[in-house]
N, C-alpha and C positions, 0 to 999 in steps of 0.2 A: 820473091818477098809477098809473103803474106799478110794482104791486106786487113785493116779495121772491120771494114762494109762488107768482108767476107767470114768473117767471126758467125757461128754460131755452138748454143750450148752444148757443152760437150768436149770438146773444142781440145785439144793440147797443145799450146800455142809455142813457139820458139822462135824468136825474132829478135829484130833491132826496133825501140821505135824511140819518140823522139821525151820529154818526161816534160809534161805540163805542168804539172804541179804536183808538189809532194807534201807531209806535214802528216806530225805523230798524234795519233788519236789513243782515248782510255775506250774497251768495253767496257761492260754493265759491273762485269765481274773485276776490273782493273788491269785488264791485261792489254798493256802496252800492242800497239800495231802502227800501221802508217796505209795513211790514201794517197794514192797518186789519181797524176791522170796521166793515161800516154795518147800519144796524137800519132797518124802521120796524114797524106795527104786528103784518106777519105772522111777520116772523120777521128773522134775521139773515145777513147773508153776510160770506164773509173774501175781502180783497180784496188786490192790490198797487196799487203803484207801481212801477214799473219806472225811472223815469226822475221822481225826483222832485224836481232840478233845473232841470228844463226849463222853460219860460214858459207853459206850460200849468198849471202846477200853484200853486195859490194857497195863503195863508196862514192856515191853519186847523186847530182842535185836538181835541179830545175833547168832546163835547156839545156839539159846531157841529151843525149842518143846513149840509150841502156840496150845490153843483151839481155832479155827475160824470158823464163822459163814459166811456163803457169796453165790452166786449166780454164777455159770459161762456163759461167753457169748463168745464172738467173737471178736476179734480185728485185722484187718492185718492181719487174716485167722490161726491166734493161738487162742488155748484159752486162757482166760483169769477170775480172780475169785476178783471180787468185795467184800472186805469185809464189814460186817456190824458190825460185835463183833468180839473181840480178845482181850484173854488176856494168859500170861504163865500158860501153862498145868501145874499139881502138880507132881513134880517126883512119878515113881511108875504107873501111870496111861499113859504108854506109852513106849514101848518094842523100844529099837535105833537098835533091828535087820532089825525094820520095814523100817528105813528110810537111809538104806547108797544102793544107786544105784551098784547093781551086776552085771557082766556080765553075759553073758546070758548061757557062755560056761562050760561046767562042768569043776571045777579046777583044778582035780585028776585027769583028760584027759589032760588040759590044760599043767600041772608038766610031767607029763613022756613026752611030745611031746617035752620042753622043754628040757630037759635031750638027747631025744632023739637026738635031735639036735644039742647038745654038742657033744655026742658021734659021731656021724658021721663024723666030723670034722678030720681029719688023718694027719693035719700037727700038729707032734710035739710042736713047740711053741705055735700054736694058742688055740691047746687043755690045755695046761697048763694053758693057758689065761682065756681061758672059766670056767675051774675047779675049779684058783682062785679064780673067782668071782661071778661064780652061786653055786658055790660044796661050798668049802672051809670058804666063807665068808658067813657064818649062815645068820647072820641079815641084809645083803646086800641081800641076796637071798629071804630073806622074804618082805624086803620090794618090792623087783623086783616083788613078785607076788601077792600081796594085791595093790598094788601101784595105782592110775590111769594114762591114758595119757594126761589128759589135763582137767584143771580147768572146762573146756566148750569143744566146738565145737565139740568134736567125743572123743570117748572113754572115757570120765570123771566118771569111774563109776569102783568098785573095781575089779579087775584084768584086766580091760582095758588096762593097760602098757604089762602086758603080751599078750593078746589076739594081741591088736596091735603087737606087738614083731613078734608072732607066724606070723601072717596075713602075712606080710613084710616076714620071711623068707620063707614060703610058696611062694610067689613072686619069691623071690629072684632062689630060688631051679628050678622052670622052666625059668628063664631066663639062669642059671648056665645049664642047660640040650640044652637048645637051642642054646645059642651060646656059643662053644666050646672052645672061645679063654680065656673066663671069668675065673677065677682063684676060682675055685666055694671054698674052705675052705675061702680065705681072704673075700669073699662077705658073708658066713652064718656067721665067725665071725663080722663083720663089721654089717650086719644085729641083730644081738643077743644083741652087743651092742652103738647100734643109739642112743639110747633114755634114755640109764642107766640114765645119769644125771637130768632125770625125777624123779628118788630116791629122790633125793636134793631142786631140783628144788621148787618140789611142797610140802606141808606137808598131812600127812597122814589124812584120814577119820577123823571125819564128816566135818573138817576144810577144806581140801582138796584145798589150798589158796598158793599165790606165797610166798615161803619165804627169807629171805633177802639175802640170798644166788643165790634165784632161783630170782630176782629183779634182782642185780648187774650183776648177770654173766651169768644168762640162763642155759640150760638146754645140751645146747651143748661144750660150754667151760667147766661145771661143768665135761659130762661124756670123755672128751677129758683128766681134771686130772685125775680122776678114774682111767681107762683105765692105764694115763701113771704111776701109780701108781703102777700097778700092774705089769708091763714089767719090771720097774726096779729093782723088785722083782725076775726073772726068768734069769736066769744067760745065758749068749749066745744069748739074740733072738736080730736075725738082725735086725741090725737099720734102714735100709732102711724099711724092710715090718713094721713094727712097724711104720714108718713116713708114707708108705702106708693105713695104719687102722685107723691111727689119721684121715687123710686128706678125709678118707670117712666119717668120723664120722661128720668133719668142715664142709661138705661141701652136709650134704643129705639133706638138704633144697632146695639146687639149685641156687638160685639167691640171691645177694646179701640182695633186696627186701624183702626177709621173712628171715632175719637170720640167711644165712652162712656167715661165717666168707671167705669161699671160695667156687669159682666155681668147679663143679668136675673135677679131671683129669685126670682122669682114668677109664676105664672102671666096671671096681666095685663099683667106686663111680657115674658113671651116672643111672648106674643101681640097686645099693640102691637107687637114689633119685626117679627113678620110680615108685618103688613101696611102696617107706615113701607114695609119693603121691597118689599114688594110693587108697590103704587102706584108709589112711585119708578122703579123698576127698570121697569117695563111703559108707564108716562107717558116716560122719557126714550126708549125705544125707539121707542115712537110717534112721537114727534116728531124722533128720526131719520129715521124712513122716510115722515113727511110733509113736513119739510123739504130733504132729501138726495135728493131722488127720483133714480132711476138711471137713467139714457137711452140706456144699452146693451142693448137686449135679448137681445142675442149673449153679454153676461156679468149679470145679474144682482147679483152678488157688490157690495159696496158698497166693499166693504175694511176695515182696520184699526177699531176701535172701543176708543176707550181704557177707556171705561165699562164696556164688557162684557169687552175684553182678546180678543177675536177679533176674523176677519172676519164680516160679518154681509147677508143678502140678506132682497129681502120674499119671502113664502111666493106659491107659485104659483095 
């Protein structure tokens, strides 16, 4: 199988890929065409069908495995596939495992690191909360380990939520060691819990799309609900500490315009916001650079990035 991350400008492609998105559009000249996003475990690719009514285009939809024939080009600094032929692949002609994007990190090592962080929290009621969430609730633990951290943008792959959470914990650990005023156990607990709502905001792979609950509430509110439910089951959990923890979750996006119901009001919330934003942004630009390599050495600039609101380029 030819994986998407091996595509280069000018390649002629024949293969089976998972259709993640499909919609019709109209050119400026009034001609109908179709936008597609095809994916495999190495990434996704924007595709165009310029002649959707031709005999070479069969009937298929989102989440179908599609055999395509086309040519790779570059548009606005990103690879794109112009599809000449496409039709739904027959069952058994593909292995679904080839189409799920997965973390590059070793899953068992990440699970061990998760348990290590849980066991490192010495405050009894915070430790009980973490064990209730990530150990005793087997269904939640499995979802947390396998889920993505986003539909796109960053960590949008199997294990992405766990990978992102551990990176945030690593940064928070550094902050706690550097600034003694920080309550380390509170910060690590908040870091482990900050995106737990994504286990219900997004559906499992291969769909990896927003659920009704995710659309209505979002992962921040869902996360606070999950944590609140577990806290109520722990007798004597301090009210103020519970409020501080939930505040960290509510404010971890930092600004109202970025979806935070509250702005950070305690130092642990500030630290969590910085850690979350740092890992999200650095992972996002890493994925852009790795998944959309510039093929023109004379012009290394990759084009405008909506995420960063600027034209970006790789470092020489």
